[in-house]
N, C-alpha and C positions, 0 to 999 in steps of 0.2 A: 600275208596277210594282206589285205586288199588296201593299196592305196587311196589316200586321200586325195577328193576330187574339191578342188580349192577352185573357185573363182574371185578374182579382187575387180576393183574396180580404182582407178585411179592407178595404174600398175607401170606407167610409163618410165614413170623416177623414182627420185629420193627413196620417200620408204616402201612406198608400192612393188617397186624393180625389188629392193633389198629384202622384203616383205619376202617376194616370189621364189628367189636365188633362194633364200633360207629355207622353203615351202620344200623344194623341189631338192635340197639337201638331204632331208628327212625322208625324201622318197616318196614324196606326195605330185602328184599330179594337178599344175595349175595353169588355168586360161585364165588371160591377163586382160582389160578394158580400159581401153584409154577412148578420149576423144577425137582424136590421132590414130588410127590401126599404125600396125607395122607386120612385118613378117610375123613375128610371136606375139604379135597381140588381135584383139578383135575389137574393130573402131566401134563405140556408142555415146550418145550423150545421154547424162542419166537425168538430163533437164526434161528430156522428151520423152513420152511413154511410149513409143513407138520405136523409137529407137532403143533404147536400151531395153524395152522387149526384147526387139528382134537381134542385141549383141547376147544377153542371156540365153537364147534357145541357142545361138550359134556354140556359145561356150560350152552348154548343157550336152549335145549333140557332139560337141569335139573329144568330148570328159565321158560320154556314157552315163549321165546325170550329176548332182551336184548334191557336194556333203557340205561343204562349207561358203558360204558366201562372206566376203571382205568388204563391206561398206568404207574404203580407202580418198576414193576421191574428193579433194576437197580444193579448196581457195583461199586466198585469205586478202584483205583490204583494208586501210586505213579509214576509220571517220573520227569526225566530232559529234559525240552521245547529244549534242545541242544543236547539232543543223538538222537540216530534214534529212530521210533516207534516200539517197541517191541510187541511181541504176549499181553503181557498184556494190551495193549493200542489196540489196533485193537478189543479186546475182550468187552472193555468199549464202544466202537463206535457199536459194534454188539449188546450190549445186549441193554443202554442206548439208542439210535438213531437208528437204523433200526429195534431192537425187537419192539418199539415201534410201528411202520410203520409198521412192520408184523403183529402185533395183533390187528389194527384199519385196516386191509385191511380184515384179518379173518373176525372180527368182523361186516364189512362194510354193510353187507346184511341185518343185524337183525337192526342195525341200523337204518338206511334208512325205514326200512318198522315200524320201534316205531316213527319216527322223533325224533333218542335220542342225545344223550350230549357222547362225549368225553374231558376225563380229563386227561392230562398227569402233571403226576409228572416229573419239571424240577429241578434246584436248585439256590441258592442266587448265584452261584458259577456261574450261566449263563449272570449276571451282574455283580458282583466286583470280581474284578481280585486276587485270590493268587497263591501263587509257587507253583511247582510242580503238578497241578492237572489240568495239560495242557489236557489231553485226556477225562476225566471226563467235566472240563468244557465246553472243544469242542462240547461234546458229547449233555450237558445241553443244547446250544445256539442253540444246531443243531434241537435239540426237540421241542424250541420255535418258531423257524423258522416252522417248519413241522405243528405246532399247527395255525399256522399264514395263510399258503399255504391251510390247509384242511379246517378251516373258512370261505376263500374266495370263494375256488373251489365249497363248499356244503351247500352255503349260502341257506337259508330258506330249507332246505331239513335236516342238524342235527347242530348244536351247540358245541365249543368246550371253557374249561379250561385250561390256564398255571397256575399250582401250584407253586410257588416260596418256597421250603422251605428254610428256613434257618439251620446252623450245628445243628442236633440232633444226638445225643448218640448214633446210634445205629450200628449194624455188620456190614455196609456197608464202615465204616469207619477205619474200624480193620487193614486191608491190610493193608491200608498208614500210621497207625501210627506202625506198626511193621517193617517199613522200616525207621522208625523214620520223617517221614512226616505229623503227627497229628494234626489237626487247632487247638488243646486246645491253647489257647492264642494269637490266632490270629482274632477270632471271634468271637462272643457271640453267645453262644446254647443257640437254641429254647427246645421244646418238644415234646416227641411225641402226647402226647395230644392234643396239638395246630397241631399239623399236622393231625393228624387227624378232627378234628374238621373243618380244613380248606375242605378236601378233601367232609366231609359232606356238608360243604357250597358250595363247586364246584358241586354235585352229586344235588343240589336240586334249587340251588339259581343260577347255573349257569351264574356267574358273567366271563368277557373274563379274569381276572386275579383274581387270590388272592396269598397271603402271610401267613406265618403260625403265625404271635404272629401283633400287632399294632407295636411293636419297629422294628419290620422288615418288613415290611411294609413302616412304616417312613426311613430306610436304606434303603429300593431299589430305593425308590424314590429320595432319595439325591445324590445318587450312578449313578444313570438315568441322570438325570440335574448339578450335579456336579461331573464329572468324572476324574476330576485331584484332585480335594481336597481326594476323594474319594483314590484314589489310594495315596496321598501322605500321608494319616491316616494308610492304611494297609503297605506302605514299612515300617515308622517310627516302628508297631510293628512287621517286619520282622528285623528289624536291632536288637532289643533287642530279640527277639525269637531267632537268629542266637547267641548272646551270652550267650545262657542257654542252650547250645544242640551242641551235635558235628553237622555234616553235614548229611545229609540223604540217605540212602544210594543206593540212586537213581542218587546221583548227578556223575557224570560223569568225570567233574573236579575237583573234591574238592581241592581246597586250605584253607587249618586247620588255618594258621595262619591270610590268612584277612577273614575268615569266622567267629573265635571267635572274630573279632578285633570288 
């Protein structure tokens, strides 16, 4: 059986590195792209058309074509939804949404040739609402919408999976945590290994959607069908969360009395 040829963006660490190892363990040939290249990585910036096109072409040459593209590159920052979007907010949208769009457009000639597959790594926050993650959540909801558009426009020519990871303790959360807007205590954590396994399943079984654990699958099912109940549950957690910490640094109008009350 011919090995699966997979390109993964954001492959240097976290979910990307774990997925690379898991896929290679299943016999796939993987070429990773990251902003800073390395011995086993191709350097490429998903926000720059020329850069990501050159990186994808280098990966295709290395692999002899592309069967699967995994759009995993992403960043996270904390914002106050009542403040003006800042440069960090725009960067989140550029990397998480437009970056995946750019990489897909660059890889499309190879994917059409192989009747390939696109895996878009979204987030549970595309469905479940939490505070101070407006740009991140919006970028991941947009990515899920992009999956749907790509799937219907290129039906019978390629397939698409949207992956919905739960909260996973990787470096993507470090910037938000540093500003005091960590998700710890608000949502349950999944594992990097679970995320890697979900991406392997997405690449090989090609489901329409997949989560990163059985519990996350159940939680996202409930969030879709009972959004008011899910919002009330998160709101109660936010109330407890507020009492235990000062307002995050991104809060535009902090009222420490009501915040701590």
